[in-house]
PDB file of N, CA, C and O in Angstrom:
ATOM      1  N   UNK A   1     -60.545  49.479 -68.129  1.00  0.00           N
ATOM      2  CA  UNK A   1     -61.565  49.847 -67.466  1.00  0.00           C
ATOM      3  C   UNK A   1     -62.246  51.112 -67.325  1.00  0.00           C
ATOM      4  O   UNK A   1     -61.607  52.054 -66.857  1.00  0.00           O
ATOM      5  N   UNK A   2     -63.360  51.254 -67.639  1.00  0.00           N
ATOM      6  CA  UNK A   2     -63.732  52.391 -67.593  1.00  0.00           C
ATOM      7  C   UNK A   2     -64.293  53.379 -66.003  1.00  0.00           C
ATOM      8  O   UNK A   2     -65.266  53.038 -65.330  1.00  0.00           O
ATOM      9  N   UNK A   3     -63.572  54.374 -65.749  1.00  0.00           N
ATOM     10  CA  UNK A   3     -64.051  54.914 -64.404  1.00  0.00           C
ATOM     11  C   UNK A   3     -64.714  56.242 -64.407  1.00  0.00           C
ATOM     12  O   UNK A   3     -64.215  57.250 -64.908  1.00  0.00           O
ATOM     13  N   UNK A   4     -65.729  56.190 -63.889  1.00  0.00           N
ATOM     14  CA  UNK A   4     -67.121  57.165 -63.792  1.00  0.00           C
ATOM     15  C   UNK A   4     -67.540  57.830 -62.812  1.00  0.00           C
ATOM     16  O   UNK A   4     -67.325  57.213 -61.769  1.00  0.00           O
ATOM     17  N   UNK A   5     -68.019  58.761 -62.658  1.00  0.00           N
ATOM     18  CA  UNK A   5     -68.736  59.151 -61.537  1.00  0.00           C
ATOM     19  C   UNK A   5     -70.043  58.785 -60.849  1.00  0.00           C
ATOM     20  O   UNK A   5     -70.499  58.990 -59.724  1.00  0.00           O
ATOM     21  N   UNK A   6     -70.476  58.168 -61.946  1.00  0.00           N
ATOM     22  CA  UNK A   6     -72.121  57.359 -61.974  1.00  0.00           C
ATOM     23  C   UNK A   6     -72.016  56.087 -62.465  1.00  0.00           C
ATOM     24  O   UNK A   6     -71.687  56.072 -63.651  1.00  0.00           O
ATOM     25  N   UNK A   7     -72.182  55.014 -61.964  1.00  0.00           N
ATOM     26  CA  UNK A   7     -72.435  54.017 -62.488  1.00  0.00           C
ATOM     27  C   UNK A   7     -73.994  53.218 -62.946  1.00  0.00           C
ATOM     28  O   UNK A   7     -74.088  52.145 -63.540  1.00  0.00           O
ATOM     29  N   UNK A   8     -74.987  53.985 -62.532  1.00  0.00           N
ATOM     30  CA  UNK A   8     -76.134  53.687 -62.973  1.00  0.00           C
ATOM     31  C   UNK A   8     -76.407  53.354 -64.322  1.00  0.00           C
ATOM     32  O   UNK A   8     -76.994  52.346 -64.715  1.00  0.00           O
ATOM     33  N   UNK A   9     -75.847  54.450 -65.130  1.00  0.00           N
ATOM     34  CA  UNK A   9     -76.058  54.413 -66.703  1.00  0.00           C
ATOM     35  C   UNK A   9     -74.993  52.980 -67.183  1.00  0.00           C
ATOM     36  O   UNK A   9     -75.400  51.955 -67.731  1.00  0.00           O
ATOM     37  N   UNK A  10     -74.109  53.171 -66.940  1.00  0.00           N
ATOM     38  CA  UNK A  10     -73.193  51.982 -67.139  1.00  0.00           C
ATOM     39  C   UNK A  10     -73.745  50.594 -67.210  1.00  0.00           C
ATOM     40  O   UNK A  10     -73.669  49.809 -68.155  1.00  0.00           O
ATOM     41  N   UNK A  11     -74.354  50.416 -65.965  1.00  0.00           N
ATOM     42  CA  UNK A  11     -74.869  49.029 -65.544  1.00  0.00           C
ATOM     43  C   UNK A  11     -76.125  48.547 -66.482  1.00  0.00           C
ATOM     44  O   UNK A  11     -76.441  47.361 -66.392  1.00  0.00           O
ATOM     45  N   UNK A  12     -76.721  49.231 -67.208  1.00  0.00           N
ATOM     46  CA  UNK A  12     -77.771  49.127 -68.011  1.00  0.00           C
ATOM     47  C   UNK A  12     -77.194  48.771 -69.520  1.00  0.00           C
ATOM     48  O   UNK A  12     -77.874  48.472 -70.501  1.00  0.00           O
ATOM     49  N   UNK A  13     -75.878  48.875 -69.446  1.00  0.00           N
ATOM     50  CA  UNK A  13     -75.300  48.518 -71.066  1.00  0.00           C
ATOM     51  C   UNK A  13     -75.270  46.991 -71.342  1.00  0.00           C
ATOM     52  O   UNK A  13     -75.151  46.629 -72.512  1.00  0.00           O
ATOM     53  N   UNK A  14     -75.363  46.130 -70.419  1.00  0.00           N
ATOM     54  CA  UNK A  14     -75.341  44.722 -70.834  1.00  0.00           C
ATOM     55  C   UNK A  14     -75.918  43.945 -69.706  1.00  0.00           C
ATOM     56  O   UNK A  14     -75.679  44.264 -68.542  1.00  0.00           O
ATOM     57  N   UNK A  15     -76.641  42.974 -70.007  1.00  0.00           N
ATOM     58  CA  UNK A  15     -77.656  42.222 -69.027  1.00  0.00           C
ATOM     59  C   UNK A  15     -76.887  41.580 -67.894  1.00  0.00           C
ATOM     60  O   UNK A  15     -77.316  41.346 -66.765  1.00  0.00           O
ATOM     61  N   UNK A  16     -75.611  41.318 -68.405  1.00  0.00           N
ATOM     62  CA  UNK A  16     -74.658  40.146 -67.341  1.00  0.00           C
ATOM     63  C   UNK A  16     -73.782  41.016 -66.110  1.00  0.00           C
ATOM     64  O   UNK A  16     -73.017  40.600 -65.239  1.00  0.00           O
ATOM     65  N   UNK A  17     -74.298  42.539 -66.480  1.00  0.00           N
ATOM     66  CA  UNK A  17     -73.109  43.296 -65.270  1.00  0.00           C
ATOM     67  C   UNK A  17     -73.714  43.383 -63.916  1.00  0.00           C
ATOM     68  O   UNK A  17     -74.856  43.650 -63.541  1.00  0.00           O
ATOM     69  N   UNK A  18     -72.603  43.076 -63.284  1.00  0.00           N
ATOM     70  CA  UNK A  18     -72.882  43.099 -61.755  1.00  0.00           C
ATOM     71  C   UNK A  18     -72.187  44.055 -60.865  1.00  0.00           C
ATOM     72  O   UNK A  18     -70.968  44.227 -60.871  1.00  0.00           O
ATOM     73  N   UNK A  19     -73.129  44.741 -60.010  1.00  0.00           N
ATOM     74  CA  UNK A  19     -72.135  45.495 -59.226  1.00  0.00           C
ATOM     75  C   UNK A  19     -71.637  45.036 -57.922  1.00  0.00           C
ATOM     76  O   UNK A  19     -72.282  44.317 -57.160  1.00  0.00           O
ATOM     77  N   UNK A  20     -70.630  45.421 -57.738  1.00  0.00           N
ATOM     78  CA  UNK A  20     -69.753  44.615 -56.617  1.00  0.00           C
ATOM     79  C   UNK A  20     -69.030  45.915 -55.687  1.00  0.00           C
ATOM     80  O   UNK A  20     -68.567  46.955 -56.153  1.00  0.00           O
ATOM     81  N   UNK A  21     -69.072  45.640 -54.713  1.00  0.00           N
ATOM     82  CA  UNK A  21     -68.262  46.674 -53.636  1.00  0.00           C
ATOM     83  C   UNK A  21     -67.165  45.726 -53.186  1.00  0.00           C
ATOM     84  O   UNK A  21     -67.209  44.577 -52.746  1.00  0.00           O
ATOM     85  N   UNK A  22     -66.144  46.585 -53.440  1.00  0.00           N
ATOM     86  CA  UNK A  22     -64.759  46.000 -52.853  1.00  0.00           C
ATOM     87  C   UNK A  22     -63.800  46.784 -52.208  1.00  0.00           C
ATOM     88  O   UNK A  22     -63.416  47.560 -53.082  1.00  0.00           O
ATOM     89  N   UNK A  23     -63.170  47.032 -51.131  1.00  0.00           N
ATOM     90  CA  UNK A  23     -62.400  48.035 -50.362  1.00  0.00           C
ATOM     91  C   UNK A  23     -62.822  49.485 -50.591  1.00  0.00           C
ATOM     92  O   UNK A  23     -62.054  50.430 -50.768  1.00  0.00           O
ATOM     93  N   UNK A  24     -64.225  49.524 -50.561  1.00  0.00           N
ATOM     94  CA  UNK A  24     -64.783  51.101 -50.538  1.00  0.00           C
ATOM     95  C   UNK A  24     -64.760  51.775 -51.593  1.00  0.00           C
ATOM     96  O   UNK A  24     -64.753  53.003 -51.512  1.00  0.00           O
ATOM     97  N   UNK A  25     -64.735  50.947 -53.175  1.00  0.00           N
ATOM     98  CA  UNK A  25     -65.073  51.465 -54.240  1.00  0.00           C
ATOM     99  C   UNK A  25     -66.054  50.366 -54.773  1.00  0.00           C
ATOM    100  O   UNK A  25     -66.097  49.189 -54.416  1.00  0.00           O
ATOM    101  N   UNK A  26     -66.700  50.894 -55.546  1.00  0.00           N
ATOM    102  CA  UNK A  26     -67.861  50.261 -56.326  1.00  0.00           C
ATOM    103  C   UNK A  26     -67.649  49.898 -57.910  1.00  0.00           C
ATOM    104  O   UNK A  26     -67.484  50.763 -58.770  1.00  0.00           O
ATOM    105  N   UNK A  27     -67.676  48.569 -58.152  1.00  0.00           N
ATOM    106  CA  UNK A  27     -67.481  48.365 -59.308  1.00  0.00           C
ATOM    107  C   UNK A  27     -68.420  47.505 -60.154  1.00  0.00           C
ATOM    108  O   UNK A  27     -69.180  46.725 -59.580  1.00  0.00           O
ATOM    109  N   UNK A  28     -68.409  47.631 -61.856  1.00  0.00           N
ATOM    110  CA  UNK A  28     -69.086  46.535 -62.398  1.00  0.00           C
ATOM    111  C   UNK A  28     -68.473  45.757 -63.266  1.00  0.00           C
ATOM    112  O   UNK A  28     -67.851  46.106 -64.270  1.00  0.00           O
ATOM    113  N   UNK A  29     -68.698  44.481 -62.779  1.00  0.00           N
ATOM    114  CA  UNK A  29     -68.167  43.345 -63.585  1.00  0.00           C
ATOM    115  C   UNK A  29     -68.894  42.683 -64.261  1.00  0.00           C
ATOM    116  O   UNK A  29     -70.090  42.600 -63.982  1.00  0.00           O
ATOM    117  N   UNK A  30     -68.416  42.122 -65.194  1.00  0.00           N
ATOM    118  CA  UNK A  30     -69.057  40.965 -66.653  1.00  0.00           C
ATOM    119  C   UNK A  30     -68.080  40.018 -66.559  1.00  0.00           C
ATOM    120  O   UNK A  30     -66.898  40.362 -66.578  1.00  0.00           O
ATOM    121  N   UNK A  31     -68.431  38.769 -66.452  1.00  0.00           N
ATOM    122  CA  UNK A  31     -67.875  37.572 -66.864  1.00  0.00           C
ATOM    123  C   UNK A  31     -68.268  37.271 -68.477  1.00  0.00           C
ATOM    124  O   UNK A  31     -67.558  36.516 -69.141  1.00  0.00           O
ATOM    125  N   UNK A  32     -69.205  37.784 -68.929  1.00  0.00           N
ATOM    126  CA  UNK A  32     -69.481  37.244 -70.468  1.00  0.00           C
ATOM    127  C   UNK A  32     -68.552  38.223 -71.278  1.00  0.00           C
ATOM    128  O   UNK A  32     -67.750  37.664 -72.026  1.00  0.00           O
ATOM    129  N   UNK A  33     -68.539  39.338 -71.249  1.00  0.00           N
ATOM    130  CA  UNK A  33     -68.352  40.505 -71.788  1.00  0.00           C
ATOM    131  C   UNK A  33     -67.543  41.576 -71.079  1.00  0.00           C
ATOM    132  O   UNK A  33     -68.117  42.603 -70.714  1.00  0.00           O
ATOM    133  N   UNK A  34     -65.775  41.337 -70.784  1.00  0.00           N
ATOM    134  CA  UNK A  34     -65.391  41.887 -69.461  1.00  0.00           C
ATOM    135  C   UNK A  34     -65.066  43.228 -70.172  1.00  0.00           C
ATOM    136  O   UNK A  34     -64.545  44.000 -69.367  1.00  0.00           O
ATOM    137  N   UNK A  35     -65.181  43.689 -71.236  1.00  0.00           N
ATOM    138  CA  UNK A  35     -65.071  45.392 -71.895  1.00  0.00           C
ATOM    139  C   UNK A  35     -65.781  46.023 -71.153  1.00  0.00           C
ATOM    140  O   UNK A  35     -65.324  47.147 -70.949  1.00  0.00           O
ATOM    141  N   UNK A  36     -67.059  45.736 -70.451  1.00  0.00           N
ATOM    142  CA  UNK A  36     -67.909  46.415 -69.750  1.00  0.00           C
ATOM    143  C   UNK A  36     -67.589  46.812 -68.118  1.00  0.00           C
ATOM    144  O   UNK A  36     -68.373  47.376 -67.355  1.00  0.00           O
ATOM    145  N   UNK A  37     -66.265  46.367 -67.828  1.00  0.00           N
ATOM    146  CA  UNK A  37     -65.643  46.733 -66.505  1.00  0.00           C
ATOM    147  C   UNK A  37     -65.753  48.083 -66.307  1.00  0.00           C
ATOM    148  O   UNK A  37     -65.517  48.908 -67.189  1.00  0.00           O
ATOM    149  N   UNK A  38     -66.176  48.408 -64.950  1.00  0.00           N
ATOM    150  CA  UNK A  38     -66.054  49.834 -64.636  1.00  0.00           C
ATOM    151  C   UNK A  38     -65.888  50.061 -63.453  1.00  0.00           C
ATOM    152  O   UNK A  38     -66.096  49.087 -62.729  1.00  0.00           O
ATOM    153  N   UNK A  39     -65.513  51.213 -62.835  1.00  0.00           N
ATOM    154  CA  UNK A  39     -65.229  51.595 -61.353  1.00  0.00           C
ATOM    155  C   UNK A  39     -65.766  52.879 -61.154  1.00  0.00           C
ATOM    156  O   UNK A  39     -65.821  53.731 -62.040  1.00  0.00           O
ATOM    157  N   UNK A  40     -66.206  53.042 -59.874  1.00  0.00           N
ATOM    158  CA  UNK A  40     -66.674  54.413 -59.428  1.00  0.00           C
ATOM    159  C   UNK A  40     -65.671  55.557 -58.890  1.00  0.00           C
ATOM    160  O   UNK A  40     -64.918  55.296 -57.952  1.00  0.00           O
ATOM    161  N   UNK A  41     -65.673  56.604 -59.390  1.00  0.00           N
ATOM    162  CA  UNK A  41     -64.689  57.483 -58.596  1.00  0.00           C
ATOM    163  C   UNK A  41     -63.551  57.846 -59.859  1.00  0.00           C
ATOM    164  O   UNK A  41     -62.573  58.554 -59.624  1.00  0.00           O
TER     165      UNK A  41
END
């Protein structure tokens, strides 16, 4: 999982990326290609 200060650029890497908020952290999840998972902070 990539940890990044800004997720805006990472969201555009794959069309199946979704931004999800869990427990105060922001995540990018991708069921099609899980290698694009990312977390804010």
